[in-house]
C-alpha positions as a Python dict, from the first residue, in 0.01 Angstrom:
ca = {
    (1, 'M'): (0, 0, 0),
    (2, 'A'): (298, 169, -160),
    (3, 'E'): (297, 429, 116),
    (4, 'G'): (294, 155, 380),
    (5, 'R'): (585, -14, 210),
    (6, 'R'): (775, 316, 206),
    (7, 'R'): (715, 353, 578),
    (8, 'E'): (840, 1, 644),
    (9, 'E'): (1149, 59, 430),
    (10, 'M'): (1237, 384, 608),
    (11, 'D'): (1174, 232, 950),
    (12, 'A'): (1400, -61, 858),
    (13, 'K'): (1671, 171, 722),
    (14, 'I'): (1672, 377, 1040),
    (15, 'A'): (1678, 62, 1255),
    (16, 'L'): (1977, -66, 1056),
    (17, 'W'): (2157, 266, 1099),
    (18, 'E'): (2093, 255, 1472),
    (19, 'R'): (2214, -105, 1503),
    (20, 'D'): (2535, -33, 1313),
    (21, 'L'): (2598, 289, 1505),
    (22, 'E'): (2553, 104, 1834),
    (23, 'R'): (2807, -158, 1725),
    (24, 'L'): (3044, 121, 1628),
    (25, 'R'): (2988, 309, 1955),
    (26, 'V'): (3073, 1, 2159),
    (27, 'A'): (3375, -81, 1942),
    (28, 'L'): (3508, 273, 1970),
    (29, 'A'): (3458, 276, 2346),
    (30, 'N'): (3670, -38, 2372),
    (31, 'A'): (3933, 71, 2120),
    (32, 'P'): (4266, 226, 2218),
    (33, 'D'): (4237, 596, 2300),
    (34, 'A'): (4422, 702, 1986),
    (35, 'L'): (4183, 512, 1761),
    (36, 'N'): (3883, 643, 1951),
    (37, 'A'): (4011, 1000, 1919),
    (38, 'K'): (4073, 952, 1546),
    (39, 'H'): (3715, 845, 1474),
    (40, 'H'): (3522, 1034, 1741),
    (41, 'P'): (3445, 1349, 1535),
    (42, 'A'): (3321, 1149, 1235),
    (43, 'F'): (3113, 924, 1461),
    (44, 'V'): (2952, 1219, 1638),
    (45, 'D'): (2874, 1386, 1304),
    (46, 'L'): (2721, 1069, 1163),
    (47, 'Y'): (2519, 1007, 1478),
    (48, 'R'): (2389, 1364, 1478),
    (49, 'R'): (2287, 1334, 1112),
    (50, 'K'): (2107, 1007, 1185),
    (51, 'E'): (1918, 1168, 1473),
    (52, 'V'): (1812, 1462, 1255),
    (53, 'A'): (1693, 1227, 981),
    (54, 'K'): (1510, 1005, 1230),
    (55, 'S'): (1340, 1301, 1397),
    (56, 'R'): (1231, 1451, 1067),
    (57, 'W'): (1104, 1112, 951),
    (58, 'E'): (908, 1064, 1274),
    (59, 'A'): (753, 1409, 1229),
    (60, 'I'): (605, 1317, 889),
    (61, 'R'): (572, 938, 915),
    (62, 'G'): (212, 918, 1026),
    (63, 'V'): (87, 1242, 871),
    (64, 'Y'): (-171, 1188, 598),
    (65, 'R'): (-48, 1476, 384),
    (66, 'P'): (271, 1622, 525),
    (67, 'K'): (379, 1964, 409),
    (68, 'A'): (605, 1956, 104),
    (69, 'E'): (871, 2152, 294),
    (70, 'D'): (871, 1895, 575),
    (71, 'V'): (906, 1609, 326),
    (72, 'R'): (1191, 1788, 150),
    (73, 'R'): (1372, 1851, 479),
    (74, 'C'): (1332, 1486, 574),
    (75, 'E'): (1461, 1370, 236),
    (76, 'D'): (1757, 1609, 262),
    (77, 'A'): (1842, 1470, 605),
    (78, 'I'): (1827, 1112, 476),
    (79, 'V'): (2054, 1203, 184),
    (80, 'A'): (2296, 1364, 430),
    (81, 'V'): (2320, 1041, 630),
    (82, 'E'): (2359, 829, 319),
    (83, 'A'): (2635, 1058, 190),
    (84, 'V'): (2857, 991, 491),
    (85, 'W'): (2737, 638, 572),
    (86, 'P'): (3023, 464, 383),
    (87, 'K'): (3259, 606, 647),
    (88, 'T'): (3080, 388, 901),
    (89, 'Q'): (3198, 70, 734),
    (90, 'A'): (3552, 204, 713),
    (91, 'M'): (3544, 285, 1085),
    (92, 'L'): (3401, -58, 1169),
    (93, 'D'): (3666, -228, 956),
    (94, 'E'): (3939, -42, 1141),
    (95, 'V'): (3795, -64, 1492),
    (96, 'L'): (3644, -414, 1512),
    (97, 'P'): (3969, -605, 1443),
    (98, 'V'): (4130, -409, 1728),
    (99, 'R'): (3844, -499, 1960),
    (100, 'A'): (3865, -868, 1873),
    (101, 'A'): (4242, -880, 1926),
}
């Protein structure tokens, strides 16, 4: 049961990341070029990290006993996303008011 809950939590976390990144992608695409250029490198880095974490999670998600190295790599990738995730909110805060204006 605990393992199933862990799976659900990780799936939900990744879905939330993807939803927020999609909002940010659309907002940046509609932002002035200067604002888009300012945030583009950070967005690409964050998106790449999310994709790595998602792929590593998918590789071990349904495995009964994944290799310890694979679990560690997945956990490292998740930590990497979470380390830069606060920048997402800062980008949204800066970009969304421009989009709504």
